[in-house]
N, C-alpha and C positions, 0 to 999 in steps of 0.2 A: 907548950904553947898554950898561953895563959889564957889569952883572950882573944878574940877579934881583931883588935889595933895591935898585933904583934902578926898578923898576916897578914901579906905584903903580894903573894901571889896564890890561885888555885890554880891546880892542875886537874885536864878535863880528861875525863875517856876516851884514848884512846879506839880506834874501832877494829885494830888487827896489828898481831906484831909485825908480822912481814910485809916490809917494801912493797911488793904487789900487790894482795890485798887496801893497802892501805891507799896506792894508788885508783884501784878499784874503786874505794867507797867516795875517791874528793872528785872524780872525774863524776860518778853517780849525783851526790850531790850538786856538782857542778850548774852537770846537767838539768837537776831537777827544779834549781834557782834563777838559772838563765829563762828559761822556759817560762816560770813564774811572773818574771818581771816582762819577760818580752810579754807577754800574754796580757797580765795587769795594764802594760805600759799601751797594749792597743786597744784597748776597752776605752780607758782613760781621753786617747786622743781622736777615738771614735766619736765616744758623747759629747767630748767639746765641740770636733768639727761639725759636729752634725745636727741642725735646729728642728730637725722631727724626732731628735732623743732628747730633748730638752724635756723630759716629764717627771715625776715624780719618783715610776720606778727607778729611770735612766740615772735619778738624779743621788738616790741613797747606792747604787750598781758602782756609779761613781768614787763614789766616796766609800764601799767594802775593794775597790781595786785598789786604792790609794793605798788605804790600812795592810791590804794580801801582799802591796809594792814590797813596803816596809819591813813585812813581816819576814816575808822572804830572804832580805838580805840585811835579817840582824842576828840570827845563831849563828853561821858559818864565823870560825875561829881557829886558831891555832891552839893545842894542849895545853900551853901553858899562856893567864890570862889573871892580869893584874888584878886588884880588889876592887880599887875604882874602876876595871873594868867590868868586872862583873856584875857588881851592885847596878852601873849603865846598862847592860843587859837584862838583868832581871825586870827594872823600871822598861824598857822599851816593851821588853816581850810582852808584859802583862798590861799596860797601853794599848796596845795593839791588839793583843788576841782578846781584851774585854770589850772591847770598842766595836771591835771585829763581833761577835757574838751579837750585842746589843743593837749592831746594824742588821743583822740577819733578822732580829727579831723584831724590828720595827718594819724590816720589806715584807714579811707574811702579814704585817697587819696593813702593806700599802695592797699585798693581792688580796686580801679580805676584802677589803672598800671596794678593788677594780672589777672584783667579781661578784660580788653578792650585794653591792652597792653602787652599782653605777653609773647612777644617776647622781648620788652625793658625792662620786669621785673629788669633781673638783672644789667642792666647799670644804669637806674632811680634808682633802689634799693638797692646800692651796698651796703656793710658792713660802710663804712665812710657816707655815706649819710643818714643813718639809724641812727647812732650814732650822726650826726650831727642835727638830727630832735630831738631824744630827747633832747639832751641836750638844745636845746633852749625852748623846751617844759616846761622844768625842771627850766631854767635861766628865761623866760617874767614869768611863775608863778614866782618864790623867787621875783623878780623885781616888780610883781601885789602885791604881797600879803607885801611886804615891805612900798611902798607909802602907799596904804589903809590902813591899821596900824597904820601908824607915823603918818599919815593923820586925821585919827577918833581921835583917842587920844592926840591928840594936841587941842584938843578941851575942852573949861571950861564946868565941866558936874555940873549940879548945881541942876535939877529938883529932884532928888530922887538917891536911889542907885539898883532902883530892876528892875530886869529885868523879861517883860515878855515871856522870852523865858527860852528851857532847856539847852538852851548854849548860849556863848558871838557871839551874830550875831548883825553886823553893825547896823539896820535898829533903832534895837532896841535901843542900845547905843548913836545913833542922837538925840533917842525922850527924853534924858537926857539932852540933849545940854540947855544952857540957854542964847546963842547967834546968829546970823544970821553967823556963821561963818560957822556952817554944812552946809549951800548951798554949798563950797568949796568941801565937799564932796558928796554932791548929784551927784555934774558936773562928781566928779571921776567915781560915780557909773551909770550915765547914758552910760560913753565912754568906762564904760566897756559892757555894755548890747549891745553897738555898737557896741563893738569888738566880743561880743562874738554871737549874730545876723549875723555878717559876716563870720563867723567858721560855723555855721549854714545853710547858702546859700552855704557855698562852701562844707558842706557836701550833700547835698540837690542836689545841680547841679552837684556832684562826683554822684552819688545813681540815678538819670537820666541817666545820662549816661549809667550807669552799668544796670539798667533795659532794656534801647535799646540796647544793646550787648545781655543780656541774650536773651532775645525775640527773637534774632537770630539764637541760640543755637538748633541747631534742634534733639539732647536728653532733656528726661527728666528729668535723672540724673544729667545735667551738671543746667537745671534751679533748683532741688532741692538741690544742692549742693552752687549755688550760692546762690540763696534764704535763704538758711539756715544761712549762713556766715552773710547779710549782713543788713536782716529785723533785727534780736534782734538788732547791732550796731545802727541801725535809732532809734529804739523804745528806747533805752537806752538814745541816745543822747534828741530823741522831750522830756521824762520827765525830763531830766537835765534841759534843757535849757527854757522850759516853767514854771513849777514848780521856778526855779533859778532866771529866769524874776519876775515872779510876787511876790515872796517873798519881792524880793526889791525896786521892780519899781509902787506895786499896792499904791494906794493913801489910806491916813488917815482913809478915810469915809467910807472906807468896810473893814477895819482893825476889826480883833477882837481877841482875845486870842486863841479860837478854830481853827478861818483859818489858823493864823501864825502859830502852833504848827502843822497844818496837811501839809502846806505847803514845810515848815523846815523841817519835816519827810521824806516827797515823795523827796526834790533833797538834803538832805544831809545823809540817812541812806537808801534808797531804792536802790540808783546806786551800791557804794558797794558793796552790798549783793547778787544783783540780775547779778551781770557781772559776776562772774566762775558760776553761773548754766547756762547762755546763749549762753558763749564760750566754757564753756567744755561736756553740756549738747548734745549741736547742731555740735558739731565738732566732727569729726570719729577719725583724725588723735592724738587729744589729748585724747580723753577716750582711745585708743589706749595705749599711755604712762601713763596713770593713772593708768588702765590696770597690763600692764607689771612694774609700780614701787611696786604696791600692791603684785606682783605675787612676787616681787626677796624682799621684806622688810617680807614676810610669811617665805621664805625659808631659810632666816638669821634666824628668828627667831627660826624656827626649826631645826639649823644647832646649833647655840646656845645654845638650848635647848640640844641636840642630848651631846655634847659634854659636858657640866654641866654634865649629868648623866653620861656619860663615868669616870669623874673627881672623883663624889663619889664612 
C-alpha cells in the first residue's frame, strides 16, 4: 500500500478468537450500550416533559445526555470497516467526546454559581447565556473534530490496514503512517491535551470553591445535597480526562493491545453508561420526575386498555 488512497477498508481488533468469547463480548457491549441509550433517553424525556426541570443545570444535563446517547451508539461495528466509514467514525467520536467534555466543564461552572453565588444565579445563567454556552460547546467540538479528522486522514498510510483497536482511534491510525507528517497530528493532540488539562484545572478550582462554601453550610442536609451533585460529576470528569490523556499521550514503549483496549473502554464507553446513573440516582428532583413520568405512562396504558376493552 503506497498511500491512504489505496486503502479501501480497515480491519479492527477482534476481542477473542473463540466463538464463545466473541458472543460474550458482543452481549456485554450490547448490554452497556442499551443501558446507556435507555438511561440517557429517560433523562432527556423527563427533562423535556417536566417544567420544574427547565433550569440551567438540567438544560446542560439534557445536552450531555444527547451527546452520551450518540456516543453510546457510535462505536460498535464489525471487524471490517470501510475507509469512509472509519473517517466518519473518527469525526463523530471526536465531535461527541470533545463537546461532552466541554459541557462537563460548563456544568462545573453551573454548580459553582449555584452554590457559591446563589443570588446571582439567575443573572449569570439566564436562558440566553445557557444557550450560548451550550452552542459554544457543540461548535467547539465540531471544529475540533473537523481539524483532527482532516489532518489525520491527509497522512499517507502504508504500514498496514489493521488497527489494533475495537474502533477507529487516531493513535492507532497514526501508527500506519509511512512519513514523518504524523508529527503534525501529534502536535494537534498535544494542544488538545493542554486544552483538556486547562478545562480540568478550571473544574478542580470550581470544586475547591464549592467545597469551601459547602463547609460553611451549617446543616448536614445542605452538605449532602451539594456533595451528591458535585462529587459524582468530578469522578466522571477525572476518569474521562485521565484515561483519555493516557490513551493519546502514552509512549509506544508501554503500549500493548490489552492496555489500549482497557483504557479506550474506560474513556469511550464507561462515561456515557454511568452518567445517567450518577445524575439520576443521586438527584431527588430527577428521580421524582422519572417517577411521575412512569406513573403517567402507566395510567395512559391502563386507559388505552380500558378503551379497547369497551370497544370490543
